[in-house]
C-alpha positions in Angstrom: 24.7 -38.0 58.5 27.3 -35.9 56.9 30.7 -37.3 55.9 33.6 -34.9 56.3 36.2 -37.1 54.6 35.4 -35.8 51.1 35.7 -32.1 50.6 32.7 -30.4 49.3 33.5 -27.9 46.6 30.3 -26.1 47.2 31.1 -25.3 50.8 33.4 -22.4 51.8 37.1 -23.2 52.0 38.6 -23.7 55.4 41.2 -21.0 56.3 44.4 -22.8 57.3 46.6 -19.6 57.6 48.7 -20.7 54.6 48.3 -18.8 51.3 49.9 -19.2 48.0 51.9 -16.0 48.5 53.3 -17.1 51.9 54.3 -20.4 50.3 56.3 -18.5 47.7 58.0 -16.4 50.4 58.9 -19.6 52.4 60.7 -20.9 49.4 62.9 -17.8 49.2 64.0 -17.7 52.8 67.0 -20.1 52.6 68.7 -18.1 49.9 68.5 -14.8 51.8 69.8 -16.4 55.0 72.8 -17.7 53.1 73.6 -14.2 51.8 73.4 -12.8 55.3 75.7 -15.6 56.7 78.5 -14.9 54.2 80.0 -11.8 56.0 79.8 -13.7 59.3 81.6 -16.7 57.8 84.3 -14.4 56.4 84.8 -12.7 59.8 85.0 -16.0 61.6 87.6 -17.3 59.1 89.7 -14.1 59.3 89.6 -14.1 63.1 90.5 -17.8 63.2 93.4 -17.2 60.8 94.8 -14.3 62.8 94.5 -16.3 66.1 96.1 -19.3 64.4 99.1 -17.3 63.2 99.5 -15.7 66.6 99.1 -18.7 68.8 100.3 -21.3 66.2 98.6 -24.4 67.7 100.1 -27.9 67.3 98.0 -28.6 64.3 99.2 -25.5 62.4 102.8 -26.2 63.4 102.4 -29.8 62.1 101.1 -28.4 58.9 104.1 -26.1 58.5 106.4 -29.0 59.2 104.8 -31.3 56.7 104.6 -28.7 53.9 108.0 -27.1 54.6 106.5 -23.7 54.8 107.2 -21.2 57.5 105.1 -18.4 59.0 105.7 -15.1 57.2 107.8 -16.7 54.5 106.5 -14.2 52.0 107.0 -11.1 54.2 110.0 -9.3 55.6 108.3 -9.0 59.0 107.7 -11.7 61.4 104.0 -12.6 62.1 102.6 -11.7 65.5 106.0 -11.3 67.1 106.9 -7.8 68.6 110.2 -6.5 67.3 113.2 -6.5 69.7 111.2 -7.9 72.6 112.2 -11.6 72.5 112.9 -12.8 76.0 115.9 -15.2 76.1 117.0 -17.4 79.0 119.9 -15.0 79.5 117.4 -12.2 80.1 115.6 -14.2 82.7 118.8 -15.1 84.4 119.9 -11.5 84.4 116.6 -10.4 86.0 116.8 -13.1 88.6 120.4 -12.0 89.4 119.1 -8.5 90.3 120.2 -6.7 87.1 118.6 -3.4 86.3 117.0 -3.5 82.8 116.5 -0.4 80.8 115.6 0.8 77.3 118.0 3.0 75.4 119.6 3.9 72.1 123.1 4.0 70.6 124.5 7.5 69.9 127.9 8.9 69.3 129.7 10.6 72.1 128.3 14.1 72.6 125.3 13.0 70.5 124.4 13.7 66.9 125.0 17.3 65.8 123.1 19.0 63.0 125.4 21.2 61.0 123.7 24.4 60.0 124.6 27.4 57.8 127.2 29.9 59.1 125.7 32.9 60.8 124.9 35.6 58.2 124.9 33.3 55.2 121.5 34.7 54.2 119.7 33.0 51.4 122.8 31.3 49.9 122.3 27.9 48.2 124.5 24.8 48.3 127.1 24.9 45.5 129.1 21.8 46.3 129.0 18.9 48.8 132.5 17.3 48.8 131.6 14.7 51.4 129.3 11.6 51.4 127.4 9.7 54.0 129.8 7.5 56.0 132.9 9.7 55.4 135.2 10.3 58.4 136.5 13.9 58.4 138.8 15.8 60.7 138.0 19.1 62.4 138.1 22.0 59.9 137.5 19.9 56.8 135.1 21.6 54.3 131.8 19.9 54.3 129.9 22.2 51.9 130.5 25.3 49.8 127.9 28.0 49.1 127.1 29.9 45.9 128.0 33.3 47.5 131.7 32.4 47.6 132.7 34.2 44.3 131.4 37.5 45.4 132.9 37.2 48.9 136.3 36.3 47.3 136.1 39.5 45.2 135.5 41.5 48.3 138.6 40.0 49.9 140.7 40.9 46.8 139.3 44.5 46.9 140.2 44.8 50.6 143.7 43.5 49.9 144.2 46.2 47.2 143.0 48.9 49.6 145.6 47.7 52.1 148.3 47.9 49.5 147.2 51.5 48.6 147.2 52.5 52.2 150.7 51.0 52.8 152.0 52.9 49.8 150.5 56.1 51.0 152.1 55.7 54.4 155.4 55.0 52.8 155.0 58.1 50.7 154.3 60.3 53.7 157.2 58.9 55.6 159.6 59.4 52.7 158.3 62.9 52.2 158.8 63.7 55.9 162.3 62.2 55.8 163.2 64.3 52.8 161.9 67.4 54.4 163.9 66.6 57.6 167.1 66.2 55.6 166.5 69.4 53.8 165.8 71.3 57.0 169.0 69.9 58.5 170.9 71.2 55.6 169.3 74.6 55.9 170.1 74.6 59.6 173.8 73.9 59.0 173.9 76.6 56.4 172.3 79.1 58.8 174.8 78.2 61.5 177.6 78.7 59.0 176.2 82.1 58.1 175.8 83.0 61.8 179.5 82.1 62.4 180.6 84.3 59.5 178.4 87.2 60.7 179.8 86.9 64.2 183.4 86.9 62.9 182.6 89.9 60.7 181.1 91.7 63.7 184.4 91.1 65.7 186.5 92.5 62.9 184.2 95.5 62.5 184.5 96.1 66.2 188.3 96.0 66.0 188.4 98.4 63.0 185.9 100.7 64.7 188.2 100.9 67.8 191.0 102.1 65.5 188.7 104.5 63.8 189.0 102.7 60.5 185.2 102.1 60.0 182.3 104.2 60.9 179.7 103.6 63.5 177.1 102.9 60.8 179.2 100.0 59.5 179.5 98.6 63.0 175.7 98.8 63.5 175.2 97.0 60.2 177.6 94.2 61.3 175.7 93.8 64.5 172.4 93.6 62.7 173.7 90.9 60.3 175.0 88.9 63.2 171.7 89.0 65.1 169.8 88.2 61.9 172.0 85.1 61.4 171.3 83.9 64.9 167.6 84.4 64.4 167.8 82.3 61.2 169.5 79.5 63.1 166.8 79.5 65.8 164.1 79.4 63.1 165.8 76.5 61.3 166.1 74.6 64.6 162.4 75.1 65.4 161.5 73.9 62.0 163.6 70.8 62.3 162.0 69.9 65.7 158.7 69.4 63.9 160.2 66.2 62.3 161.3 64.7 65.6 159.5 61.6 66.9 158.2 63.5 70.0 156.6 66.3 68.0 152.8 65.7 67.6 152.5 68.3 64.8 155.2 66.8 62.7 153.7 63.3 63.0 150.2 64.3 62.1 150.5 63.3 58.4 152.1 60.0 59.4 149.5 59.2 62.0 146.7 59.9 59.5 148.3 57.6 57.0 148.7 54.9 59.7 145.0 55.2 60.6 144.0 54.8 57.0 146.2 51.7 56.8 144.7 50.3 60.0 141.2 50.9 58.6 142.0 49.0 55.4 143.5 46.1 57.4 140.3 45.8 59.5 138.2 45.9 56.2 140.4 43.0 54.9 139.9 40.9 58.1 136.1 41.6 57.8 136.1 40.4 54.2 138.1 37.3 55.2 135.6 36.5 58.0 132.7 37.0 55.6 134.5 34.6 53.2 134.3 31.9 55.8 130.5 32.3 55.7 130.6 30.7 52.2 131.8 27.4 53.5 130.8 24.9 56.2 133.6 23.2 58.1 133.5 20.2 60.4 133.4 21.5 64.0 135.2 18.3 65.3 136.4 15.0 64.2 133.5 12.8 63.2 131.4 10.9 60.6 128.9 12.2 58.1 125.8 10.4 59.2 123.3 12.0 56.8 123.0 14.7 54.1 119.9 16.8 54.5 120.4 18.9 51.3 121.7 18.5 47.8 123.7 20.9 45.6 121.4 23.7 44.3 119.1 23.6 47.3 118.6 26.3 49.9 119.1 24.8 53.3 116.1 24.9 55.7 116.1 25.3 59.4 116.6 21.5 59.7 120.2 22.0 58.8 122.6 20.6 56.2 124.3 17.5 57.7 123.9 15.1 60.6 127.3 14.6 62.1 128.8 12.7 65.0 131.9 11.0 66.4 131.1 7.4 65.8 134.5 6.2 66.8 133.4 6.8 70.4 130.0 5.3 70.7 127.8 5.5 73.8 124.4 4.3 74.9 121.8 6.7 76.3 119.6 4.7 78.7 116.5 5.6 80.7 116.4 4.1 84.2 113.1 4.1 86.2 113.3 6.5 89.1 112.8 3.8 91.7 115.9 1.9 90.4 118.4 4.7 89.9 119.6 4.4 93.5 121.0 1.0 92.7 123.4 2.2 90.1 126.8 3.8 90.5 129.5 5.2 88.2 131.6 2.3 87.0 128.9 -0.4 86.9 129.3 -2.8 84.0 126.5 -2.9 81.4 125.6 -5.5 78.7 123.7 -4.2 75.7 121.6 -6.4 73.4 119.5 -5.9 70.3 118.3 -8.2 67.5 120.2 -6.2 64.9 123.5 -7.0 66.7 125.3 -10.2 66.0 126.8 -10.2 69.5 126.5 -8.4 72.8 127.9 -5.0 73.4 129.7 -4.1 76.7 130.3 -0.8 78.4 130.7 1.1 81.6 128.2 3.5 83.3 130.0 6.9 83.1 127.3 9.5 83.6 124.1 9.7 85.7 121.6 12.4 85.0 120.5 14.9 87.6 116.9 15.4 86.4 114.0 13.1 86.6 111.9 13.4 83.5 109.3 11.7 81.3 110.2 8.6 79.4 111.1 9.3 75.7 112.2 5.8 74.5 109.0 3.8 74.3 108.8 0.1 74.2 106.7 -1.7 71.5 104.8 -3.4 74.2 101.2 -1.9 74.0 100.8 -2.4 77.8 104.0 -0.4 78.6 103.8 2.6 80.8 104.4 5.6 78.5 104.4 8.2 81.2 107.0 6.7 83.5 109.5 9.0 85.3 113.0 8.1 84.4 116.6 9.3 84.8 118.9 9.4 81.8 122.3 7.7 82.1 125.1 7.4 79.7 127.0 4.1 79.1 130.4 4.4 77.3 131.1 1.4 75.1 134.5 -0.3 75.1 136.6 -0.1 72.0 135.4 -3.4 70.4 131.8 -2.7 71.1 132.2 0.9 69.8 133.4 -0.4 66.5 130.4 -2.8 66.2 128.0 0.0 67.0 129.6 2.7 64.8 127.0 2.3 62.0 123.9 1.8 64.1 123.2 5.3 65.5 119.8 5.5 67.2 119.4 1.7 67.3 117.0 0.8 70.2 118.7 -1.5 72.6 118.1 -3.2 76.0 120.7 -2.6 78.7 121.4 -4.9 81.6 123.1 -3.1 84.5 124.8 -5.2 87.1 125.3 -2.9 90.1 128.8 -3.2 91.6 127.5 -3.7 95.1 125.4 -6.6 94.1 128.3 -8.2 92.1 130.6 -8.0 95.1 128.1 -9.8 97.4 127.9 -12.8 95.0 
């Protein structure tokens, strides 16, 4: 009888499926699994942290209260809170009361103007910027000077000198004509005197010839002298007529001189207009909102200065097309934004005539970014305009209370 309790070393070993190599591998498995679990653990911790900061459960809030910490204390931005989308009880009441709510932005009346270089300024560079951001300037005030001004000023001086020369030339021609006229008037008077003497001499000669005192030859000579004197008078009179105001020939030199003077004056005006191309003036009363260039730079197509009348602020709002029919000119509007310490108030003054795509987009990721809207303009009252003067392009929420709905309540 064979006993199987004691192993027999002479018999072949029983194959159990476990080798020394597999035993070593089994000892290494826990370490590799730990390595693989580390990224999963990190991902779970990160996801949990983000969700905890977003939802802030009671336990996390209790921890903040006990430690005195606050979410986002080390950052300028709030954690997991969309900017400018906080819904207040007042917002809910306004919506329940039937108000039309719209997104918009604050802009000066007539919008923000980009001041560009004058037409024909060429490749001129900025020489001087006498204004700063925030300055209020009146219409016509110089906002910038260009480096082409010295050459254009020289052109103006040259044109002024040419005008002076032309004026002197005209005066010279006029004086010359006046002197010639006086001289010819004297010659005419002398010719008339000679004609009178010749006529008197002819009469005496005729008397003497009748008494046979003088010969016929002497009478003929007296007649010839009298006729010659009359012809001389006629010639002098014709010459004098050349200097009259109605004679085209006599005024030819004066007209030529006047035309030269007119040409010089036009050249002066052209030079003065070109001189204006060396400076940039304020087109209307307004505030310098931003400087887009610095002295020494060549302005680009983006312009030089952002400019607007911030003393008359408005709000440009976008109303959904299915709600525009509820609004009318004169409706009161309340405007709110987190950047404002208090509400702004205004009146609906303009309603657009075109339905277009939405341009002012909410921070809500679920918002409809392809909505069809109508742009309206709200004019702020004086107090609200002062509060909004330094907040151009600030995104705001507007609450419109249609007049018809106010009257029924």
